[in-house]
C-alpha positions as CSV (number, residue, x, y, z in Angstrom):
1,M,-34.4,-43.4,119.7
2,E,-38.0,-42.0,119.9
3,E,-40.1,-42.5,122.9
4,T,-43.3,-44.4,122.8
5,G,-46.3,-44.1,125.0
6,S,-47.6,-46.8,127.4
7,S,-49.6,-48.3,124.5
8,G,-46.3,-48.7,122.5
9,I,-47.5,-46.3,119.8
10,N,-45.0,-43.8,118.4
11,D,-46.2,-40.2,118.8
12,S,-44.9,-39.1,115.4
13,R,-46.8,-42.0,113.8
14,V,-50.0,-40.8,115.5
15,L,-49.5,-37.2,114.2
16,T,-48.8,-38.5,110.7
17,E,-51.9,-40.6,110.8
18,L,-54.0,-37.7,112.0
19,A,-52.8,-35.6,109.0
20,S,-53.5,-38.3,106.4
21,T,-56.4,-40.5,107.6
22,R,-59.9,-39.7,106.5
23,M,-63.0,-40.0,108.7
24,P,-64.7,-43.2,107.5
25,F,-68.3,-42.4,108.6
26,G,-70.8,-39.8,109.8
27,K,-71.3,-36.1,109.2
28,Y,-67.7,-35.5,108.3
29,K,-67.1,-38.7,106.3
30,G,-64.1,-38.2,104.0
31,R,-62.6,-35.3,105.9
32,I,-59.0,-35.6,107.1
33,L,-59.1,-36.3,110.8
34,C,-57.0,-33.3,111.8
35,D,-59.6,-31.1,110.0
36,L,-62.5,-32.3,112.2
37,P,-64.0,-29.5,114.3
38,E,-63.4,-29.6,118.0
39,P,-67.2,-29.7,118.9
40,Y,-67.5,-32.9,116.9
41,L,-64.6,-34.4,118.9
42,A,-66.1,-33.1,122.1
43,W,-69.2,-35.0,121.3
44,F,-67.2,-38.2,120.9
45,A,-65.5,-37.5,124.2
46,R,-68.9,-37.3,125.9
47,S,-70.6,-40.2,124.0
48,G,-67.6,-42.5,123.6
49,F,-64.9,-42.8,121.0
50,P,-65.3,-45.7,118.5
51,P,-63.3,-48.8,119.2
52,G,-59.9,-49.6,117.8
53,R,-57.4,-47.4,116.0
54,L,-59.9,-44.8,114.9
55,G,-61.0,-44.2,118.5
56,L,-57.4,-43.8,119.6
57,L,-56.7,-41.3,116.9
58,L,-59.8,-39.3,117.6
59,S,-59.1,-39.3,121.3
60,A,-55.5,-38.1,120.6
61,L,-56.8,-35.4,118.3
62,Y,-59.3,-34.2,120.9
63,E,-56.5,-33.8,123.4
64,I,-54.4,-32.0,120.9
65,K,-57.2,-29.5,120.0
66,L,-58.3,-29.1,123.6
67,N,-54.8,-28.2,124.7
68,G,-54.0,-25.8,121.7
69,L,-51.4,-28.1,120.2
70,E,-52.7,-28.0,116.6
71,Y,-49.4,-26.4,115.5
72,L,-47.9,-29.9,115.8
73,L,-50.0,-31.0,112.9
74,R,-49.4,-28.0,110.5
75,P,-46.1,-29.2,109.1
76,L,-47.7,-32.6,108.3
77,K,-50.6,-31.3,106.3
């Protein structure tokens, strides 16, 4: 059985979504989330992530990139 975080969201599901969901707005509209540059994510971290699922995904992606864990996303691309 796979573990889920305190929010009840499956980690592998988040990784899959990061590798398949496109940015819906802004400078990088249409780009797959996992391909967003780290400085763009850092800007969100300073300014505030959007509400809802997108914000959760961007926050998770920021932590992944900040901690050098991008290798987790490579097999999913």
